[in-house]
C-alpha positions in Angstrom: 37.1 29.1 101.7 38.4 29.2 105.4 42.1 29.0 104.5 42.0 32.2 102.4 44.0 35.0 104.0 42.2 37.8 101.9 38.8 37.4 102.8 36.0 39.2 100.9 35.6 41.8 103.7 39.4 42.5 103.7 39.3 42.6 99.9 36.5 45.0 99.8 38.3 47.2 102.4 41.6 47.1 100.3 39.6 48.0 97.2 38.2 51.0 98.9 41.6 52.2 100.3 42.9 51.9 96.7 40.0 53.6 95.4 39.5 50.9 92.6 36.4 50.4 90.6 35.9 46.6 90.1 32.9 44.7 89.1 31.9 41.7 91.4 33.3 39.2 89.0 36.6 41.0 88.4 37.0 41.6 92.1 36.4 38.0 93.0 39.0 36.8 90.3 41.5 39.3 91.7 41.0 38.1 95.2 41.4 34.5 94.4 44.4 35.3 92.4 46.0 37.2 95.3 45.3 34.2 97.6 46.8 31.8 95.2 50.0 33.9 95.2 49.9 33.9 99.1 49.8 30.2 99.0 52.6 29.9 96.7 54.7 32.3 98.8 53.9 30.1 101.9 55.0 27.0 99.9 58.2 28.5 99.1 58.9 29.5 102.5 58.7 25.7 103.6 61.6 25.1 101.2 64.7 24.1 103.4 67.7 26.2 102.6 71.3 25.7 103.5 72.1 28.1 106.4 75.0 29.7 104.3 72.7 30.6 101.5 72.4 34.5 101.3 69.3 36.1 100.6 69.3 37.5 97.0 66.7 39.2 94.9 67.6 36.8 92.0 69.5 33.7 91.4 72.6 35.2 89.6 75.1 37.0 92.0 75.3 40.7 91.1 79.0 41.3 91.2 80.9 44.3 89.7 82.2 42.1 86.9 78.8 41.4 85.5 77.1 44.6 86.4 76.9 47.9 84.3 78.8 50.8 85.5 77.1 53.3 87.7 76.1 56.5 85.8 76.4 59.8 87.1 73.5 61.1 89.0 72.4 64.1 87.3 69.7 66.8 88.1 67.8 67.5 85.0 64.7 69.5 86.0 61.7 69.9 83.6 62.1 73.3 81.9 58.3 74.3 82.4 56.9 72.8 85.5 54.1 75.2 85.4 52.9 73.7 82.3 52.3 70.3 84.2 50.8 72.1 87.3 48.2 73.6 85.0 46.5 70.2 84.6 46.3 69.7 88.3 42.9 70.5 90.0 44.7 72.0 92.8 48.1 73.5 93.4 49.9 75.6 96.0 53.4 77.3 96.0 54.4 75.2 92.7 53.2 71.9 94.3 50.3 69.6 93.7 47.7 69.4 96.4 46.3 66.0 97.1 43.4 65.0 99.3 44.5 63.9 102.9 44.3 60.1 103.2 42.8 59.1 106.5 44.8 56.5 108.4 43.6 53.6 110.6 45.2 50.6 112.0 44.6 47.5 110.1 44.2 44.5 112.4 
């Protein structure tokens, strides 16, 4: 379709960047679902709002009266990090070593 924002070429590029393994039918299904979600978002953007309406992440105001108390932020390190690092293919100085991700500008 001409009005699809996520073309098969763009989707193939995104799948490659995400290192996903998708079959042709599975990939096409996901691509169509993503395009449907983008269409729904575009429709929602068109809904006129009162200029005094504040942006919100949900429809209920998140006030101190209805919010749970903040808990103390405690540092609780894992007692044996070396046990976790043993499962990594590569480590250095007590950290995981991951492959470099090449960056390029998407246009």
